[in-house]
C-alpha positions as CSV (number, residue, x, y, z in Angstrom):
1,M,-11.7,18.3,25.6
2,V,-8.0,18.0,26.4
3,P,-7.5,15.1,28.8
4,E,-5.2,15.6,31.8
5,G,-1.6,14.8,30.7
6,D,-2.4,15.2,27.0
7,N,-1.8,18.1,24.6
8,R,-4.7,17.9,22.2
9,P,-8.4,17.6,22.2
10,R,-9.8,14.1,22.3
11,N,-13.2,12.5,22.4
12,V,-13.8,11.8,26.1
13,C,-16.9,10.3,27.7
14,L,-18.1,12.8,30.3
15,D,-19.7,10.0,32.4
16,C,-16.8,7.5,32.7
17,G,-13.8,9.4,31.4
18,F,-13.0,6.9,28.6
19,I,-10.8,8.5,26.0
20,H,-11.5,7.5,22.4
21,Y,-8.2,7.9,20.5
22,R,-8.4,8.2,16.7
23,N,-5.1,7.1,15.1
24,P,-3.9,6.8,11.5
25,L,-4.8,3.7,9.5
26,V,-2.0,1.5,8.2
27,V,-2.1,0.3,4.6
28,V,0.2,-2.5,3.5
29,G,1.1,-3.6,0.1
30,A,3.7,-4.9,-2.3
31,V,5.3,-4.2,-5.7
32,C,5.4,-7.8,-7.0
33,D,7.9,-8.8,-9.7
34,W,7.8,-11.9,-11.9
35,Q,10.7,-12.1,-14.3
36,G,10.8,-8.3,-14.9
37,K,7.0,-7.9,-15.1
38,L,5.1,-6.2,-12.3
39,L,1.7,-7.3,-10.9
40,L,-1.1,-4.7,-11.1
41,C,-4.7,-5.1,-10.1
42,R,-7.7,-3.2,-11.6
43,R,-9.9,-2.2,-8.6
44,A,-13.4,-3.6,-8.4
45,I,-14.2,-1.4,-5.4
46,E,-14.3,2.2,-4.5
47,P,-12.4,4.4,-4.1
48,R,-11.1,4.6,-7.6
49,K,-13.0,1.6,-9.0
50,G,-11.7,0.6,-12.4
51,Y,-8.2,2.1,-11.8
52,W,-5.0,0.1,-11.5
53,T,-3.0,-0.4,-8.3
54,I,-0.5,-2.6,-6.7
55,P,-2.1,-5.2,-4.3
56,A,-2.6,-3.3,-1.0
57,G,-5.1,-2.7,1.7
58,Y,-5.6,-2.1,5.4
59,L,-3.6,-3.9,7.9
60,E,-5.7,-6.2,10.2
61,L,-5.5,-6.2,13.9
62,E,-2.8,-8.4,15.4
63,E,-1.2,-8.7,11.9
64,A,2.5,-8.0,11.0
65,T,2.9,-5.6,8.1
66,H,4.7,-8.1,5.9
67,V,2.1,-10.8,6.6
68,G,-0.7,-8.2,5.7
69,A,1.1,-7.4,2.4
70,A,1.2,-11.0,1.4
71,R,-2.4,-11.5,2.4
72,E,-3.5,-8.6,0.3
73,A,-1.6,-10.0,-2.7
74,A,-3.4,-13.3,-2.2
75,E,-6.8,-11.6,-1.7
76,E,-6.6,-9.3,-4.7
77,A,-4.7,-11.3,-7.2
78,N,-4.6,-14.9,-5.9
79,A,-0.9,-14.4,-5.8
80,D,1.7,-16.3,-3.8
81,I,4.5,-13.9,-3.0
82,A,7.8,-13.8,-1.2
83,I,8.5,-10.5,0.6
84,E,12.1,-9.5,-0.1
85,R,12.5,-6.2,1.6
86,L,10.9,-3.0,2.8
87,L,10.5,-0.7,-0.2
88,A,8.9,2.4,1.3
89,V,6.9,4.1,4.0
90,Y,4.6,6.8,2.7
91,N,2.8,9.4,4.8
92,I,-0.6,10.5,3.6
93,P,-1.8,12.8,6.4
94,R,-4.7,14.2,4.3
95,I,-6.5,10.8,4.8
96,S,-4.7,9.8,8.0
97,Q,-2.8,6.9,6.4
98,V,0.7,5.4,6.7
99,Q,1.5,3.1,3.8
100,V,4.1,0.4,4.3
101,I,5.1,-1.0,0.9
102,Y,7.3,-4.0,0.3
103,A,9.3,-5.3,-2.7
104,A,8.3,-8.8,-3.4
105,R,8.6,-11.6,-6.0
106,L,5.9,-13.8,-7.2
107,N,6.6,-17.5,-6.5
108,D,4.8,-18.3,-9.8
109,A,2.9,-16.5,-12.5
110,N,-0.4,-18.0,-11.6
111,V,-2.4,-14.9,-10.8
112,S,-6.1,-14.1,-11.2
113,A,-8.6,-11.5,-10.1
114,G,-9.7,-11.9,-6.5
115,E,-13.0,-10.4,-5.1
116,E,-11.6,-6.8,-5.0
117,S,-10.1,-6.9,-8.5
118,L,-11.8,-6.7,-11.9
119,E,-8.7,-8.1,-13.5
120,V,-5.0,-8.5,-12.8
121,A,-2.0,-8.3,-15.2
122,L,1.7,-8.9,-15.2
123,L,3.1,-5.9,-17.1
124,D,6.4,-4.7,-18.5
125,W,7.4,-1.2,-17.5
126,D,6.2,0.3,-20.8
127,E,2.8,-1.4,-20.5
128,I,1.9,0.2,-17.2
129,P,-1.2,2.3,-17.6
130,W,0.3,5.4,-15.9
131,S,-2.7,7.7,-16.5
132,D,-5.0,5.1,-15.0
133,L,-3.2,4.4,-11.8
134,A,-5.5,4.7,-8.8
135,F,-3.3,6.8,-6.4
136,P,-0.1,8.9,-6.4
137,S,1.5,6.5,-4.0
138,V,1.2,3.7,-6.6
139,H,3.3,5.9,-9.0
140,W,5.8,6.4,-6.2
141,A,6.0,2.7,-5.3
142,L,6.5,1.6,-8.9
143,N,9.1,4.2,-9.6
144,H,10.9,3.5,-6.3
145,F,10.9,-0.2,-7.1
146,R,12.4,0.4,-10.6
147,E,15.0,2.7,-9.0
148,G,16.1,0.1,-6.5
149,A,16.2,-2.6,-9.2
150,E,18.3,-0.4,-11.5
151,T,20.8,0.9,-9.0
152,G,20.8,-1.9,-6.4
153,D,20.1,0.7,-3.7
154,W,17.2,-0.8,-1.8
155,Q,17.3,1.7,1.1
156,P,13.7,2.2,2.0
157,R,12.1,5.3,0.4
158,T,9.4,7.7,1.5
159,N,7.3,10.5,-0.1
160,P,9.1,12.1,-3.1
161,P,10.8,15.4,-2.2
162,G,8.2,18.2,-2.2
163,D,5.3,15.9,-1.9
164,D,4.1,15.7,1.7
165,G,1.1,13.5,0.9
166,H,-1.5,16.2,1.0
167,Y,-2.6,15.5,-2.5
């Protein structure tokens, strides 16, 4: 039913009138650099178990996005990172996600697999397993990070032109 004052159907309790809003989920993560090498994690969980990704995951309630990105790096790679800047905001409407990705640096090279990772690695650009990356947005983030590092233009990015996130 469309509640009074709204413009779209919502789940409304017919007894008490409570409106249950369903909103997009926020994913937070970081492209983490250590002396030119990038941190990747091989997923130990579905979806895309066994594929490589940047450390990222769902934002928790009452958590700032940059804090969540650092938490995810710690959980997935036992990594201590320093957030440097916002890298990108990606829209993935197919799965109702907004992804907030930061550029970060590792405070040291002491990384190891956390509970959600099979393994972690610090990789040079030419070592990245491009065909085994978990999600298109991982490709986007890595390429956007490299572009920023090469040009010095760290203006936040979004979905590549022509890719509206309906992959």
